[in-house]
C-alpha positions as CSV (number, residue, x, y, z in Angstrom):
1,M,0.0,0.0,0.0
2,K,2.8,2.4,0.9
3,F,4.6,1.6,-2.3
4,G,1.5,2.6,-4.3
5,E,1.1,5.8,-2.3
6,N,4.7,6.7,-2.9
7,T,4.4,5.9,-6.6
8,N,1.3,8.1,-6.9
9,Q,3.1,11.0,-5.2
10,Y,6.1,10.7,-7.4
11,V,3.9,10.7,-10.5
12,R,2.2,13.9,-9.3
13,E,5.5,15.5,-8.5
14,F,6.9,14.5,-12.0
15,L,3.8,16.0,-13.7
16,A,3.9,19.1,-11.6
17,E,7.6,19.8,-12.4
18,T,6.9,19.0,-16.1
19,L,4.0,21.5,-16.3
20,G,5.7,24.1,-14.1
21,T,8.9,24.0,-16.2
22,F,6.8,24.0,-19.4
23,A,5.2,27.3,-18.2
24,L,8.6,28.8,-17.2
25,V,10.1,28.1,-20.6
26,I,7.1,28.9,-22.8
27,F,6.7,32.3,-21.2
28,G,10.4,33.0,-20.5
29,D,11.7,32.0,-23.9
30,G,8.5,33.4,-25.4
31,A,9.6,36.8,-24.1
32,V,13.0,36.3,-25.7
33,A,11.5,35.3,-29.0
34,Q,9.2,38.3,-29.1
35,V,12.0,40.7,-28.5
36,V,14.5,39.0,-30.9
37,L,12.1,38.1,-33.7
38,G,9.8,41.1,-33.4
39,N,12.6,43.7,-33.5
40,A,14.5,41.8,-36.3
41,A,11.5,41.4,-38.5
42,R,10.3,45.0,-37.9
43,G,13.7,46.6,-38.0
44,D,13.1,48.6,-34.9
45,T,12.9,48.2,-31.1
46,F,9.1,48.2,-30.7
47,F,9.2,44.9,-28.7
48,G,11.7,46.2,-26.3
49,G,15.0,44.8,-25.1
50,F,16.7,43.0,-22.3
51,L,14.5,44.6,-19.7
52,N,11.5,43.0,-21.2
53,I,13.3,39.6,-21.2
54,S,14.3,40.0,-17.5
55,F,10.8,40.8,-16.4
56,G,9.4,38.2,-18.8
57,Y,11.5,35.4,-17.2
58,G,10.7,36.6,-13.7
59,L,7.0,36.5,-14.3
60,A,7.4,33.1,-16.1
61,L,9.0,31.7,-12.9
62,M,6.2,33.1,-10.8
63,I,3.6,31.4,-13.0
64,G,5.6,28.1,-13.0
65,I,5.8,28.1,-9.2
66,C,2.1,28.9,-8.9
67,I,1.3,26.0,-11.1
68,S,3.5,23.4,-9.4
69,G,4.4,24.8,-6.0
70,G,1.5,23.1,-4.1
71,V,2.5,19.6,-5.3
72,S,6.3,19.5,-5.8
73,G,7.5,22.8,-4.3
74,G,8.0,24.3,-7.8
75,H,11.7,23.7,-8.2
76,L,11.6,23.9,-12.1
77,N,15.4,23.8,-12.0
78,P,17.8,20.9,-11.5
79,A,20.2,23.1,-9.5
80,V,17.4,23.9,-7.1
81,T,16.4,20.2,-6.8
82,L,20.0,19.3,-5.9
83,A,20.2,22.1,-3.4
84,M,17.0,20.9,-1.7
85,A,18.3,17.4,-1.6
86,A,21.5,18.6,-0.1
87,V,19.7,20.3,2.8
88,K,17.5,17.2,3.2
89,N,14.3,18.9,2.0
90,L,14.0,16.2,-0.7
91,K,14.5,12.5,-0.7
92,P,17.3,11.2,-3.0
93,L,14.8,9.1,-4.9
94,Q,12.8,12.2,-5.7
95,V,15.8,13.9,-7.4
96,P,15.7,11.9,-10.8
97,V,11.9,12.2,-10.8
98,Y,12.0,16.0,-10.5
99,M,14.9,16.4,-13.0
100,A,13.1,14.2,-15.6
101,G,10.0,16.3,-15.3
102,Q,12.1,19.5,-15.6
103,Y,14.0,18.5,-18.7
104,L,10.9,17.1,-20.4
105,G,8.9,20.2,-19.6
106,A,11.6,22.5,-21.0
107,F,11.9,20.4,-24.2
108,L,8.2,20.4,-24.8
109,A,7.9,24.1,-24.2
110,A,10.7,24.8,-26.7
111,L,9.1,22.6,-29.3
112,V,5.7,24.4,-28.9
113,L,7.5,27.8,-29.0
114,W,9.4,26.8,-32.1
115,G,6.1,26.0,-33.8
116,E,4.5,29.2,-32.6
117,Y,7.2,31.4,-34.1
118,A,8.2,29.2,-37.0
119,D,7.1,31.8,-39.6
120,A,8.8,34.7,-37.8
121,I,12.0,32.6,-37.5
122,K,11.9,32.1,-41.3
123,M,11.5,35.9,-41.8
124,V,14.7,36.5,-39.8
125,E,16.7,33.4,-41.0
126,T,16.5,34.3,-44.7
127,S,19.3,31.9,-45.5
128,G,17.2,28.9,-44.5
129,S,19.6,27.8,-41.8
130,Y,19.7,28.7,-38.1
131,T,22.3,31.3,-37.1
132,S,23.2,33.3,-34.0
133,A,20.4,35.7,-34.9
134,T,17.9,33.2,-33.4
135,H,20.1,30.8,-31.3
136,G,19.6,32.9,-28.2
137,I,15.8,32.3,-28.2
138,F,16.2,28.7,-27.0
139,A,19.5,28.8,-25.1
140,S,22.0,31.2,-23.6
141,Y,25.3,32.1,-25.1
142,P,28.3,34.3,-24.1
143,F,27.8,37.9,-25.1
144,F,31.5,38.2,-25.8
145,G,33.7,35.8,-27.8
146,T,35.6,33.2,-25.8
147,D,38.8,35.0,-27.0
148,Q,37.7,38.0,-24.9
149,V,36.2,36.2,-21.9
150,T,37.7,33.1,-20.4
151,T,35.8,29.9,-19.8
152,L,36.6,30.3,-16.1
153,S,34.9,33.7,-16.0
154,L,31.8,32.2,-17.7
155,A,31.7,29.3,-15.3
156,M,32.0,31.5,-12.2
157,D,29.3,33.8,-13.6
158,Q,26.9,30.8,-13.7
159,V,28.0,29.6,-10.3
160,L,27.4,33.1,-8.8
161,G,24.0,33.6,-10.5
162,T,22.8,30.1,-9.5
163,A,24.1,30.6,-5.9
164,M,22.2,33.9,-5.6
165,L,19.0,32.3,-6.9
166,L,19.3,29.5,-4.3
167,I,20.0,32.1,-1.5
168,I,16.8,33.9,-2.5
169,I,14.7,30.8,-2.6
170,L,16.0,29.5,0.8
171,A,15.6,32.9,2.4
172,V,12.0,33.4,1.1
173,T,10.9,29.9,2.1
174,D,12.6,29.9,5.5
175,N,9.9,30.2,8.2
176,N,12.5,31.4,10.7
177,N,13.4,34.3,8.5
178,M,11.0,36.9,7.1
179,K,7.9,34.7,7.4
180,I,6.7,35.7,3.9
181,E,3.1,34.6,3.2
182,S,3.0,31.6,0.9
183,S,0.9,33.5,-1.6
184,L,3.8,36.0,-2.0
185,V,6.5,33.4,-2.4
186,P,6.1,33.0,-6.2
187,I,6.3,36.7,-7.1
188,T,9.1,37.3,-4.6
189,I,11.2,34.5,-6.2
190,G,10.2,35.7,-9.7
191,L,11.4,39.2,-8.9
192,G,14.6,37.7,-7.5
193,L,15.2,36.0,-10.9
194,T,14.5,39.3,-12.6
195,A,17.2,41.0,-10.4
196,I,19.7,38.3,-11.3
197,H,19.0,38.8,-15.0
198,L,19.4,42.6,-14.7
199,S,22.7,42.2,-12.8
200,F,24.3,39.1,-14.3
201,G,23.0,38.8,-17.9
202,L,26.1,40.2,-19.6
203,N,28.7,37.5,-19.6
204,A,26.8,34.3,-20.2
205,G,23.1,35.3,-20.7
206,S,22.1,34.3,-17.1
207,A,21.0,30.7,-17.8
208,I,21.3,29.5,-14.2
209,N,19.0,26.6,-15.1
210,P,20.4,23.5,-16.8
211,A,16.9,22.3,-17.8
212,R,15.8,25.4,-19.6
213,D,19.2,25.8,-21.3
214,F,20.1,22.2,-22.3
215,S,16.7,20.8,-23.3
216,P,15.8,23.4,-25.9
217,R,19.1,22.9,-27.6
């Protein structure tokens, strides 16, 4: 009986992480796509710039947490899942379940987004092949060439950004800290992600989430 109950819980957590990460990527990368493709196709900056992307991803994370938080905690990020397992807020057996859902959700969202903006991508990629003009919609890349910025700098950039995200999450969800109402947790963490994008987006594009970066590739 207990085995069946655990299996049911794992399935629910898997589906929650899948759907939550799907929302994170569909809205987050959707914001990137609208800025990149809209501006390139129109030849102006009507659809904004990096500020739009920063707030778009912050709001996307808020939505993803609202969708999945009550079931799985709304990790939506393998780095967060590993951190929660490290502080014993998650059983080791749950880690692959969460990660599988996260990678699947990110992949499905990228696939849907590619279909949504297929025509716009063709307008921008006139050569018929994908170039750096649209690569950044689905994954993050260094802003500068690797001959200008070292791999170590890029790695440390991601370590710092991810560490700050984890600090924000742990601080916001710690009942012994500020005692933030559960209804305010998603928007608070989402704004934290926006702050990270605004502060650490230059070097490597502020990926800080292996699922949302690797799966769409």
